[in-house]
C-alpha positions in Angstrom: 83.6 163.0 149.3 81.7 159.8 150.3 79.2 161.7 152.4 78.7 164.3 149.7 78.0 161.7 147.0 75.5 159.9 149.3 73.8 163.1 150.2 73.3 164.0 146.6 72.0 160.5 145.7 69.5 160.5 148.6 68.3 164.0 147.8 67.9 163.1 144.1 65.8 160.0 144.9 63.7 161.5 147.7 62.9 165.0 146.5 59.2 165.7 146.2 57.7 165.0 142.8 60.8 163.0 141.6 60.2 160.4 138.9 62.5 157.8 137.4 62.4 156.1 134.1 59.8 153.3 133.5 62.6 150.8 133.2 63.7 151.5 136.8 60.1 150.8 138.0 60.0 147.6 135.9 63.4 146.4 137.1 62.5 147.0 140.8 59.3 145.1 140.5 61.1 142.2 138.8 63.6 142.2 141.7 60.8 142.2 144.3 59.0 139.3 142.5 62.2 137.2 142.1 63.4 137.8 145.7 59.9 137.0 147.1 59.9 133.8 145.1 63.3 132.8 146.3 62.2 133.5 149.9 59.0 131.3 149.5 61.1 128.5 148.1 63.7 128.8 150.8 61.0 128.9 153.4 60.3 125.2 152.8 63.8 124.3 154.1 63.5 122.4 157.4 66.1 124.8 159.0 64.2 127.9 157.9 60.9 126.4 159.0 62.5 125.8 162.4 63.4 129.5 162.6 59.9 130.5 161.6 58.4 128.3 164.3 60.7 129.8 166.9 59.7 133.3 165.8 56.0 132.4 165.7 56.0 133.1 161.9 55.0 129.7 160.6 51.6 130.9 159.3 52.0 133.0 156.2 55.7 133.8 157.0 56.2 136.2 154.1 52.8 138.0 154.5 51.4 137.2 151.1 47.9 136.7 152.5 47.4 138.1 156.0 46.2 141.7 155.8 46.8 142.4 159.5 49.2 145.4 159.8 52.4 144.5 161.7 55.3 146.5 162.9 58.9 145.8 161.8 60.0 142.5 163.3 63.7 141.6 163.4 62.7 137.9 163.3 60.6 138.5 160.2 63.4 140.4 158.4 65.9 137.6 159.2 63.4 135.0 158.0 62.9 136.8 154.7 66.6 137.4 154.0 67.7 133.9 155.1 65.0 132.2 153.0 65.7 134.3 150.0 69.4 133.3 149.8 68.9 129.7 151.0 69.0 128.1 147.6 71.5 130.7 146.2 69.1 131.6 143.3 68.5 135.3 144.2 69.7 138.5 142.5 73.1 140.0 142.3 75.1 143.0 141.1 78.5 142.5 139.4 80.0 145.9 140.3 78.9 145.6 143.9 80.2 142.0 144.0 77.2 141.0 146.0 73.4 141.4 146.2 72.2 144.8 147.2 68.5 143.9 147.0 67.9 141.1 149.4 68.8 142.9 152.7 67.2 146.1 151.5 63.9 144.3 150.7 64.1 142.2 153.9 64.5 145.3 156.0 61.2 146.8 154.8 59.2 143.6 154.3 57.8 143.5 157.8 56.0 146.8 156.9 54.5 145.2 153.7 50.9 145.7 154.7 51.4 149.3 155.8 52.9 150.4 152.5 51.5 150.9 149.0 53.4 150.0 145.9 54.7 153.5 145.4 56.2 153.6 148.9 57.7 150.2 148.7 59.3 150.9 145.4 60.7 154.2 146.6 62.2 152.6 149.6 63.6 149.6 147.7 65.2 151.6 144.9 66.8 154.0 147.3 68.2 151.0 149.3 69.4 149.3 146.2 71.2 152.4 144.9 72.9 153.0 148.2 73.8 149.3 148.6 75.2 148.9 145.1 77.5 151.9 145.5 78.6 150.8 149.0 79.5 147.4 147.5 81.7 149.0 145.0 83.3 151.1 147.7 83.8 148.6 150.5 85.6 145.8 148.8 86.0 143.1 151.4 89.3 141.7 152.5 90.4 138.1 151.7 88.6 135.7 154.0 85.5 137.9 154.4 82.1 137.5 152.9 80.1 140.5 151.5 76.6 139.6 152.8 77.1 140.7 156.4 78.9 143.9 155.6 77.9 146.7 153.2 74.3 145.5 152.5 73.5 146.9 156.0 74.0 150.4 154.6 71.5 149.9 151.8 69.0 148.3 154.2 69.4 151.3 156.5 68.4 153.6 153.6 65.5 151.4 152.6 64.2 151.3 156.1 64.6 155.0 156.5 62.5 155.6 153.4 59.8 153.2 154.7 59.7 155.2 157.9 59.4 158.4 155.7 62.5 160.0 157.2 64.0 163.0 155.5 67.2 163.1 153.5 69.4 164.1 156.5 67.8 161.4 158.8 68.4 158.8 156.1 72.0 159.8 155.8 72.3 159.5 159.6 70.8 156.1 159.5 73.4 155.0 157.0 76.2 156.4 159.2 74.7 154.7 162.4 75.0 151.4 160.5 78.5 152.2 159.2 79.7 152.7 162.8 79.0 149.0 163.5 79.4 147.2 160.2 80.2 143.5 161.0 83.0 141.5 159.6 81.4 138.4 158.2 83.6 135.4 157.4 83.8 133.3 154.2 84.8 130.4 156.4 81.3 128.8 156.8 81.2 128.2 153.0 84.5 126.3 153.2 83.1 124.2 156.0 79.6 123.9 154.7 77.9 125.5 157.7 74.8 127.5 157.1 75.8 130.4 159.4 76.5 132.3 156.2 72.8 132.2 155.4 72.1 134.5 158.4 74.4 137.3 157.1 71.9 139.1 155.0 69.3 138.8 157.7 71.8 140.4 160.1 72.3 143.2 157.5 68.6 143.8 157.3 68.2 143.9 161.1 71.1 146.3 161.5 69.6 148.6 158.8 66.2 148.4 160.3 67.6 149.3 163.8 69.7 152.1 162.4 66.7 153.7 160.7 64.6 153.5 163.9 67.5 155.0 165.8 67.8 157.9 163.4 64.1 158.5 163.7 64.5 158.7 167.5 67.2 161.3 167.2 70.4 159.1 167.6 73.3 160.8 166.0 76.4 159.5 164.1 79.6 161.0 162.7 79.3 162.2 159.2 82.5 160.5 158.1 81.6 157.1 159.5 82.0 155.2 156.2 85.3 156.8 155.4 86.5 156.0 158.9 85.4 152.4 158.5 87.5 152.2 155.4 90.6 153.5 157.2 90.1 151.5 160.4 89.1 148.1 158.9 90.9 148.1 155.6 93.6 150.7 156.1 92.8 152.3 152.7 91.0 155.2 151.1 88.0 155.0 148.7 88.9 153.4 145.4 88.6 155.5 142.3 85.3 155.1 140.4 83.3 153.6 143.2 80.5 156.1 142.5 79.9 154.5 139.0 78.7 156.3 136.0 75.0 155.2 135.9 72.2 157.1 137.4 70.5 153.8 138.4 72.7 150.9 139.5 69.5 148.8 139.8 69.4 148.5 136.0 72.6 146.5 136.2 71.1 143.9 138.6 71.0 140.4 137.3 68.7 137.5 137.9 69.9 133.9 138.2 68.6 131.1 136.0 70.5 128.5 138.2 70.5 127.9 141.9 74.2 128.6 142.5 76.7 131.5 142.9 76.9 133.5 139.7 80.5 132.5 139.2 79.3 128.9 138.9 76.8 129.7 136.2 79.2 130.1 133.3 80.9 126.7 133.6 77.6 125.0 134.2 76.0 126.7 131.2 79.0 125.7 129.0 78.6 122.1 130.2 74.9 122.2 129.4 75.8 123.0 125.7 77.8 119.7 125.5 75.6 117.4 127.4 73.7 115.8 124.5 76.8 115.3 122.4 78.3 112.2 124.2 77.6 109.4 126.6 78.7 110.0 130.2 80.3 106.5 130.3 82.8 107.7 127.7 84.0 110.7 129.7 87.6 110.5 130.8 88.5 114.0 132.0 86.9 117.5 132.3 88.9 120.7 132.1 87.3 124.0 133.2 88.8 127.4 132.5 87.5 130.4 134.5 88.6 133.9 135.6 90.5 134.2 138.9 87.6 135.6 141.0 85.5 132.6 140.2 88.1 130.2 141.5 88.8 132.4 144.6 85.2 132.3 145.7 84.0 129.0 144.3 86.9 126.7 144.4 85.3 124.2 146.8 86.0 120.6 145.9 84.1 117.5 146.8 81.3 119.4 148.6 79.7 117.6 151.4 76.9 120.1 152.1 74.5 122.0 149.9 76.1 125.3 150.8 79.5 124.0 149.7 78.0 122.7 146.5 76.5 126.1 145.7 80.0 127.6 145.8 81.6 124.8 143.8 82.6 125.3 140.2 83.3 121.6 139.8 80.0 120.5 141.3 78.1 122.9 139.1 79.6 121.4 136.0 79.2 117.8 137.2 75.5 118.3 138.2 74.7 120.0 134.9 76.3 117.1 133.0 74.5 114.5 135.1 71.0 116.1 135.4 70.8 118.7 132.7 69.7 121.4 135.2 71.0 123.2 138.3 68.0 124.1 140.4 67.4 123.6 144.1 66.7 119.9 143.8 70.3 119.1 143.1 71.0 120.0 146.7 68.4 117.6 148.1 68.0 113.8 148.2 68.4 111.8 146.1 70.2 114.0 143.6 72.7 115.5 146.0 74.0 112.0 147.2 74.1 110.7 143.6 77.4 108.8 143.1 77.5 109.7 139.4 77.7 113.4 140.3 80.4 112.7 142.8 82.5 110.8 140.3 82.1 113.5 137.6 83.1 116.2 140.0 86.4 114.4 140.8 87.2 114.4 137.0 87.2 118.2 136.9 90.5 120.2 136.7 90.1 123.9 137.1 92.4 126.4 135.3 92.6 130.2 135.5 92.3 132.1 132.2 94.7 135.0 132.6 93.3 137.2 129.8 89.8 136.9 131.2 91.1 137.7 134.6 93.0 140.7 133.4 90.1 142.1 131.4 87.6 141.3 134.2 85.5 139.1 131.8 83.1 136.7 133.4 83.1 133.5 131.2 84.1 129.9 131.2 85.2 127.2 128.9 84.6 123.5 129.4 86.6 120.9 127.6 85.6 117.2 127.7 88.2 114.5 126.9 86.6 111.2 126.0 88.1 107.7 126.1 87.6 107.3 122.4 90.0 110.2 121.7 87.4 112.9 121.0 87.7 116.3 122.6 84.6 118.4 123.0 84.6 122.0 124.2 82.2 124.9 124.7 82.8 128.4 125.8 80.1 130.4 127.7 80.5 134.2 127.4 77.1 135.1 128.9 74.2 133.5 130.8 70.6 134.7 131.1 70.6 137.8 133.2 73.8 139.3 131.7 73.4 142.4 129.5 73.7 140.3 126.3 71.0 137.8 127.5 68.2 139.7 129.3 65.4 138.0 131.0 61.8 138.2 129.8 58.8 138.8 132.0 57.4 135.4 131.0 60.6 133.7 132.1 60.7 135.5 135.4 57.1 134.7 136.2 57.8 131.0 135.4 60.7 131.0 137.8 58.4 132.6 140.5 55.7 130.0 139.9 58.2 127.1 140.2 59.6 128.6 143.4 56.1 128.8 144.9 55.3 125.1 144.1 54.5 123.4 147.4 53.7 126.7 149.2 51.1 128.5 147.1 48.6 127.2 144.5 49.4 127.9 140.9 46.5 130.2 140.6 47.6 132.2 143.6 51.2 132.3 142.4 50.1 133.6 139.0 47.8 136.3 140.4 50.5 137.4 142.8 53.1 137.6 140.0 50.7 139.8 137.9 50.0 142.1 140.8 53.6 142.5 141.8 54.6 143.4 138.2 51.6 145.6 137.3 49.8 146.9 140.3 49.2 150.7 140.4 51.5 152.7 142.7 48.6 153.5 145.1 47.6 149.8 145.4 48.2 147.6 148.4 51.2 145.3 148.1 49.1 142.2 148.0 45.5 141.9 146.7 
């Protein structure tokens, strides 16, 4: 059943003369722009810069200027994916419980000067559609992290499309990747180690290799994904994993804050209360969230930026202290600020059982003040949810901010316009 569904999906999206709704094209371009911006911002991290130096990619690492055609480089794919997730401000997909786009785009990005916009979008949308469905299918076990697992299958589909493989070869590439899906651990987040930031790069590299292997005639069992479910998880496919939408990409969300999506709701609720009191009057903070948020983001007293990105309590504290939650809260001097540390210690986290049961993503913040006042605010949606869609202007502004320090404002603006509006036959970069 899994293979049949994937085969139908691939054939539908790769048949000659196929066309999808304009909103799919728009959403795909928005995702490319946002992911590129996050990669450019993450590329300024000293650790990512060290990787770029080691891979001889320091000059124009994300190929926004150099027109020299290059082949697919594993180092370049890792650099793009690692940088894109470094500040935890990149896309996500709720039903997949992860981010199908980063690895898929990273797998094809080394070909960026050999593809036109139509080819890149075809590859990216196919990779996203496969990845999102695989995320819904391959729900990870406790103690695992999604990034190094099922995104490999979407990146294999994307890379296969970039190589112009046919539907059967594309399916084979996915199965080659499924035969060797890694088990990536959540543990580095608990310890604050940045090994986790290599997971999506690994997924991109595995997808890239699998597509090249399929192109060379390497074969794989047709039931590899089903067998992976049985061997690794000892279970069969859950009901409804296929979804009901023709295009899962339309359910992708963009992040207004540099943190895991689960952190957004409490931080946004805190922002709504920030101007109503003096921080010196704050005695205690109560935060209500759904169980999944606490499971993945229950880190307390974070000592590293990665831990803080997965910390519900830090997100609330940083928002109350600074009034924003962007990448600067994870760097000096904001990250070492004693005021944030003291606020974080005042947070008590509770699970809201109705929200958990109904699978609602939301949060409530209640502030108890020393003068007896109690302030509270509930956040039911943040920008990027269905009820609060992004605008093109807001997305371009995020991109331009992400590019500060790497590209000139004029170059950032022209790139954004080109990514969003270039004809399908145009080169990826002007």
